[in-house]
C-alpha positions in Angstrom: -20.0 -4.5 24.3 -18.6 -6.5 21.4 -15.1 -5.6 20.3 -13.1 -6.2 17.2 -9.6 -7.4 18.0 -7.5 -5.5 15.4 -3.8 -6.0 14.8 -1.8 -2.9 13.7 1.7 -3.6 12.3 4.6 -2.7 14.6 7.7 -1.5 12.8 8.1 -0.1 9.3 4.4 0.0 8.4 3.3 1.4 11.8 3.5 5.1 11.1 1.9 4.8 7.6 -0.9 2.7 9.0 -1.8 5.0 11.8 -1.6 8.0 9.5 -4.0 6.2 7.1 -6.5 5.6 10.0 -6.3 9.2 11.1 -7.2 10.4 7.6 -10.1 8.0 7.7 -11.4 9.7 10.9 -9.9 7.5 13.6 -7.6 8.9 16.3 -4.9 6.4 17.4 -2.4 7.1 20.2 0.6 4.8 20.7 2.4 4.7 24.0 6.1 3.7 24.1 5.4 1.4 27.0 2.4 -0.4 25.7 1.5 -2.7 22.8 -2.2 -1.8 23.1 -2.7 1.6 21.4 -5.7 3.8 22.2 -8.3 4.2 19.4 -11.3 6.5 19.7 -13.7 3.7 18.8 -15.1 1.7 21.7 -15.8 -1.2 19.4 -12.2 -1.7 18.5 -9.4 -3.1 20.6 -6.0 -2.6 19.0 -2.7 -4.5 19.5 0.7 -3.8 17.9 2.1 -6.9 16.2 5.0 -7.3 13.9 3.8 -7.7 10.3 5.9 -10.9 10.0 3.7 -12.5 12.7 0.3 -10.9 12.0 -1.1 -13.5 9.6 -0.5 -16.4 12.1 -2.3 -14.6 14.9 -5.2 -13.8 12.6 -5.4 -17.3 11.3 -5.6 -18.7 14.9 -8.3 -16.2 15.9 -6.2 -14.4 18.5 -6.9 -11.4 16.4 -10.1 -10.9 14.3 -8.3 -8.8 11.7 -5.0 -7.1 11.0 -2.6 -5.5 8.5 0.3 -7.2 6.9 2.1 -7.7 3.6 1.1 -10.3 1.1 4.7 -11.5 1.4 4.3 -12.5 5.0 1.0 -14.3 4.4 2.8 -16.4 1.7 5.9 -16.8 3.8 4.0 -18.1 6.8 1.5 -20.1 4.7 -1.3 -18.6 6.7 -4.9 -19.3 5.8 -6.7 -16.0 6.2 -9.4 -14.0 4.5 -8.0 -11.3 2.2 -10.5 -8.4 2.9 -8.9 -5.8 0.7 -5.6 -4.6 -0.8 -4.4 -1.3 0.6 -1.7 0.1 -1.7 0.7 1.9 0.7 4.1 1.3 2.1 6.5 3.1 4.5 7.8 5.4 1.7 4.8 5.9 -0.5 1.7 4.5 -2.3 3.4 1.7 -4.1 3.9 -2.0 -3.8 7.2 -3.4 -2.6 9.3 -6.0 -4.3 11.4 -8.9 -3.0 14.4 -9.0 -5.4 17.3 -11.3 -6.0 20.5 -9.3 -5.7 24.3 -10.0 -5.9 27.4 -7.9 -5.8 27.8 -5.8 -9.0 31.3 -7.3 -9.7 30.1 -10.8 -9.1 30.0 -13.6 -11.7 26.4 -14.2 -10.6 24.2 -12.6 -13.3 21.0 -14.7 -12.9 19.3 -17.2 -10.7 20.9 -20.0 -12.8 24.3 -19.0 -11.5 23.3 -19.7 -7.9 23.6 -23.5 -8.2 25.4 -24.7 -5.0 25.6 -21.1 -3.7 24.4 -19.5 -0.5 21.5 -17.0 -0.4 20.6 -14.9 2.7 17.1 -13.7 3.2 14.2 -13.1 5.7 11.8 -14.9 3.4 13.2 -18.4 3.4 10.1 -20.2 2.2 9.4 -17.7 -0.6 13.0 -18.0 -1.7 13.0 -21.8 -1.7 9.9 -21.9 -3.8 11.5 -19.4 -6.2 14.5 -21.7 -6.5 12.4 -24.7 -7.1 10.5 -22.9 -9.8 13.8 -22.2 -11.5 15.2 -25.7 -10.8 18.2 -24.4 -8.9 19.7 -26.1 -5.9 21.1 -23.6 -3.4 21.4 -23.1 0.3 18.9 -20.6 1.8 19.9 -19.1 5.1 17.7 -17.0 7.3 19.0 -13.4 7.8 18.4 -11.6 11.1 18.9 -8.2 9.5 21.6 -6.1 7.7 21.1 -8.5 4.8 22.6 -6.1 2.2 25.9 -6.3 4.0 26.3 -10.1 3.8 27.5 -10.6 0.2 30.1 -11.6 -0.8 31.7 -12.8 2.5 28.6 -14.3 4.3 26.5 -15.1 1.3 26.8 -15.2 -2.5 23.5 -13.4 -3.0 20.4 -12.1 -1.1 16.7 -11.9 -1.5 15.7 -8.6 0.0 12.7 -6.3 0.0 13.0 -2.9 -1.6 10.8 0.1 -2.6 13.3 2.1 -4.6 16.4 0.0 -4.8 18.5 2.8 -3.4 19.8 0.8 -0.4 20.9 -2.1 -2.6 22.8 0.3 -4.9 24.4 1.9 -1.9 25.8 -1.5 -1.0 27.1 -2.1 -4.5 24.4 -4.8 -5.2 22.8 -5.4 -8.6 19.2 -6.5 -8.9 19.0 -9.7 -10.9 15.4 -10.6 -10.7 12.1 -9.9 -9.0 11.1 -12.8 -6.7 7.8 -11.4 -5.5 5.7 -8.2 -5.6 3.9 -7.5 -2.4 1.4 -4.9 -1.0 -0.3 -4.3 2.3 -3.4 -6.5 2.9 -6.2 -6.0 5.3 -6.9 -9.6 6.5 -9.4 -11.3 8.7 -9.9 -14.6 10.5 -11.8 -16.8 8.1 -14.3 -18.2 10.6 -14.9 -14.8 12.1 -15.5 -13.2 8.8 -17.8 -16.1 7.7 -19.8 -16.6 10.9 -19.8 -13.3 12.9 -22.0 -10.8 11.0 -21.3 -7.9 13.4 -17.5 -8.3 13.1 -17.7 -8.8 9.3 -19.7 -5.6 9.0 -17.3 -3.7 11.2 -14.3 -5.0 9.2 -15.9 -4.0 5.9 -16.7 -0.6 7.1 -13.1 0.0 8.2 -12.0 -1.3 4.8 -14.3 1.1 3.0 -13.0 4.1 4.9 -9.4 3.2 4.4 -9.8 2.6 0.7 -11.6 5.9 0.3 -8.5 7.7 1.8 -6.1 5.9 -0.6 -8.4 6.7 -3.5 -8.2 10.4 -2.7 -4.4 10.4 -2.4 -2.7 12.6 -5.0 -6.1 14.0 -6.3 -7.8 17.3 -5.9 -11.2 18.7 -6.8 -11.6 21.5 -9.3 -14.5 23.8 -9.8 -14.8 26.3 -12.7 -17.3 28.4 -14.7 -17.4 28.5 -18.4 -19.7 29.9 -21.1 -21.6 27.3 -23.0 -20.0 28.3 -26.3 -16.6 27.3 -24.8 -17.8 24.1 -23.0 -16.7 21.6 -25.7 -13.2 23.1 -25.7 -13.0 22.9 -22.0 -14.2 19.3 -21.8 -11.5 18.3 -24.3 -8.8 19.8 -22.1 -10.2 18.4 -18.8 -9.2 15.0 -17.6 -11.5 13.5 -14.9 -11.7 10.6 -12.5 -15.2 10.1 -13.9 -17.4 12.3 -16.2 -17.3 15.8 -14.8 -20.5 17.2 -13.2 -22.0 20.1 -15.2 -24.6 22.4 -13.6 -26.5 25.4 -15.1 -25.8 28.8 -13.5 -28.3 31.6 -13.1 -27.0 33.2 -16.3 -28.4 30.9 -18.9 -25.4 30.9 -21.2 -23.0 29.8 -18.4 -22.4 26.5 -16.7 -20.4 25.3 -13.6 -18.1 22.3 -13.9 -17.0 20.2 -10.9 -14.4 17.4 -11.4 -11.6 15.4 -9.8 -8.0 15.4 -11.2 -4.5 14.4 -10.3 -2.8 17.0 -8.2 0.2 16.8 -10.5 -1.9 18.0 -13.5 -3.0 21.2 -11.8 0.0 23.4 -12.7 -0.4 22.5 -16.4 -4.1 22.3 -16.6 -5.2 25.6 -15.0 -3.4 27.8 -17.6 -4.9 25.7 -20.3 -8.4 26.2 -18.8 -7.9 29.9 -18.6 -6.8 30.0 -22.2 -9.9 28.2 -23.2 -12.3 30.6 -21.4 -12.7 29.1 -17.9 -13.2 31.6 -15.0 -13.7 31.3 -11.3 -11.4 28.3 -11.0 -11.2 26.9 -7.5 -9.0 24.0 -6.4 -9.9 22.2 -3.2 -8.3 19.2 -1.3 -10.0 15.8 -1.1 -9.9 13.7 2.1 -11.9 10.7 0.8 -13.3 9.3 -2.4 -15.9 6.5 -2.2 -16.3 4.8 -5.6 
């Protein structure tokens, strides 16, 4: 039996990725003593790999496909097929940013102030390109971790990844600039994706299911009944992912409406719908949306 060799990110993205797969209909079990998780699909063989290394192994064909950040693809200069962007991170459905930061009381207020200074970061290549773009000569040192703690004694500034900026603020660091915006990418080996139709189809089907889960995040379905005389008022109140579905009911002067809305809108919207004549309102969860 053919198998797709799939890399799952070990570390900060691991839990979010496995949760995404589970919502898409896959069961994944990770053992503390193994780097080869169980997945309930006999056509997939999973391996846990750190996101920082994923693109290199996919490029070499050791893995057929995997999940990593755009930042690590750029940092390692790996040549891989970008199958699809999957907008999720360890703390939520948002991209992450690599930012330039320095102590709040420092004289460093912009990248131009870093001439001849020392910058600590995990993304050495990205930082060097950023400095070249800004025509600044500075020393870039690789940081093995705890990067926020290094200024001002061990470095003048840092380039660090953040989702909310809260950790930087807690360490009395001010964000001076955004170096790069990154999101999770589902990637594939270029030759495999081009020449192996079975694996390409398998990769695309996985991508479809994962995208459908993310598309449904934060959305709910809404069903309601309304008299035709009130339909125009209801449609003006009602936001929708697409045009709502309107169906005739057995009573000729009534219709049923089915639509998709943001979950955050529900508490405001339902009272407005009632005020405009809607009845039989039902809210239901969504697992997947396939556009």
